[in-house]
C-alpha positions as CSV (number, residue, x, y, z in Angstrom):
1,M,0.0,0.0,0.0
2,R,1.2,3.5,-0.8
3,S,0.3,5.0,2.6
4,V,-0.4,2.4,5.3
5,K,-0.7,5.0,8.0
6,L,-3.3,7.0,6.0
7,A,-5.2,3.8,5.0
8,L,-5.4,2.7,8.7
9,I,-6.5,6.2,9.9
10,Y,-9.2,6.3,7.2
11,G,-10.2,2.7,7.9
12,L,-10.8,3.6,11.5
13,L,-12.9,6.6,10.4
14,V,-14.8,4.5,8.0
15,W,-15.9,2.4,11.0
16,V,-16.4,5.3,13.4
17,I,-18.7,7.4,11.2
18,P,-21.4,4.6,10.8
19,F,-21.0,3.7,14.4
20,V,-21.8,7.3,15.4
21,V,-24.8,7.3,13.0
22,A,-26.0,4.0,14.6
23,I,-25.8,5.5,18.1
24,A,-27.7,8.6,16.9
25,I,-30.5,6.6,15.3
26,F,-30.5,3.6,17.7
27,Q,-34.1,4.2,18.7
28,L,-35.1,3.4,15.2
29,R,-33.6,-0.1,15.6
30,E,-36.5,-0.9,17.9
31,S,-39.3,1.3,16.5
32,N,-38.6,1.1,12.8
33,R,-36.1,-1.6,12.1
34,P,-36.4,-1.5,8.2
35,L,-35.5,2.3,8.2
36,F,-32.6,1.6,10.5
37,E,-31.4,-1.2,8.3
38,S,-31.7,1.1,5.2
39,I,-29.8,4.0,6.8
40,M,-26.8,2.0,8.0
41,P,-25.5,0.9,4.5
42,V,-25.9,4.4,3.3
43,A,-23.8,5.6,6.2
44,V,-21.1,2.9,5.4
45,A,-21.2,3.7,1.7
46,S,-20.9,7.4,2.3
47,A,-17.9,7.0,4.6
48,V,-16.2,4.6,2.2
49,V,-16.7,6.9,-0.8
50,L,-15.5,10.0,1.1
51,F,-12.3,8.4,2.4
52,S,-11.7,6.7,-0.9
53,I,-11.7,10.1,-2.6
54,L,-9.3,11.4,0.0
55,Y,-7.0,8.4,-0.3
56,F,-6.9,8.2,-4.1
57,R,-6.2,11.9,-4.5
58,K,-2.6,11.3,-3.4
59,L,-2.1,8.4,-5.9
60,D,-0.9,8.6,-9.5
61,K,-0.6,4.9,-10.4
62,D,-1.6,1.3,-9.5
63,F,-5.2,2.4,-8.7
64,I,-6.9,-1.0,-9.0
65,N,-4.4,-2.8,-6.7
66,E,-4.5,0.0,-4.2
67,G,-8.3,0.0,-4.3
68,I,-8.7,-3.7,-3.6
69,K,-6.1,-3.6,-0.8
70,L,-7.7,-0.5,0.7
71,G,-11.2,-2.0,0.7
72,V,-10.0,-5.3,2.1
73,L,-8.1,-3.5,4.9
74,W,-11.1,-1.4,5.8
75,L,-13.4,-4.4,5.8
76,V,-11.0,-6.2,8.2
77,I,-10.7,-3.2,10.4
78,S,-14.5,-2.9,10.7
79,V,-15.0,-6.6,11.3
80,V,-12.3,-6.8,13.9
81,I,-13.6,-3.8,15.9
82,D,-17.2,-5.1,15.6
83,L,-16.3,-8.5,16.7
84,L,-14.6,-7.1,19.8
85,M,-17.8,-5.2,20.5
86,F,-20.4,-7.7,19.6
87,S,-18.8,-10.9,20.9
88,S,-19.6,-10.0,24.5
89,G,-21.2,-7.3,26.5
90,P,-24.7,-5.8,26.1
91,M,-24.7,-6.1,22.3
92,K,-23.7,-9.7,22.3
93,M,-24.4,-11.5,19.0
94,S,-23.5,-14.8,17.6
95,L,-21.1,-14.9,14.7
96,A,-23.9,-16.1,12.3
97,L,-26.2,-13.3,13.4
98,Y,-23.5,-10.7,13.2
99,T,-22.6,-11.8,9.7
100,S,-26.2,-11.7,8.4
101,D,-27.1,-8.5,10.2
102,I,-23.9,-6.4,9.8
103,G,-21.0,-8.2,8.3
104,V,-22.3,-8.6,4.8
105,T,-22.7,-4.9,4.5
106,Y,-19.0,-4.5,4.8
107,L,-18.5,-6.3,1.5
108,M,-19.3,-3.1,-0.2
109,M,-16.0,-1.6,1.0
110,P,-13.7,-3.5,-1.4
111,I,-16.3,-3.3,-4.1
112,I,-16.4,0.5,-3.9
113,T,-12.7,1.0,-3.5
114,G,-11.9,-1.5,-6.2
115,G,-14.4,0.0,-8.5
116,T,-13.0,3.5,-7.8
117,G,-9.5,2.2,-8.6
118,Y,-10.7,0.6,-11.8
119,L,-12.3,3.9,-13.0
120,L,-9.2,5.9,-12.1
121,Q,-7.0,3.4,-13.9
122,A,-9.2,3.5,-17.0
123,K,-9.3,7.3,-17.0
124,K,-5.5,7.4,-16.8
125,K,-5.2,5.2,-19.8
126,V,-7.5,7.5,-21.8
127,N,-5.4,10.6,-20.9
């Protein structure tokens, strides 16, 4: 990766922003679960797009490879932090429930960052 430190910092923020959104709208989880479940992927996608833009601004080559690595790193960061939180305590969830309720959403991370990398690489070839 071109900037591991930046990728790690952004990865943490990619997790923090949706977490803050989840806390802010937590009442919806009980009163209107479908709305809560619709808002959360939007929060994740928004954070991933924002920090992808910031990360890719400093690159001038190898966009696809960087994008895939970046998305996988962010996915791993989010899952590891979540598993620490959801494996015990008041929000305890089984791994199967976590995967079906939250974990699958994180698959969008490498899809978004890899797709962004692909588009940037294709644009560079045209120019």
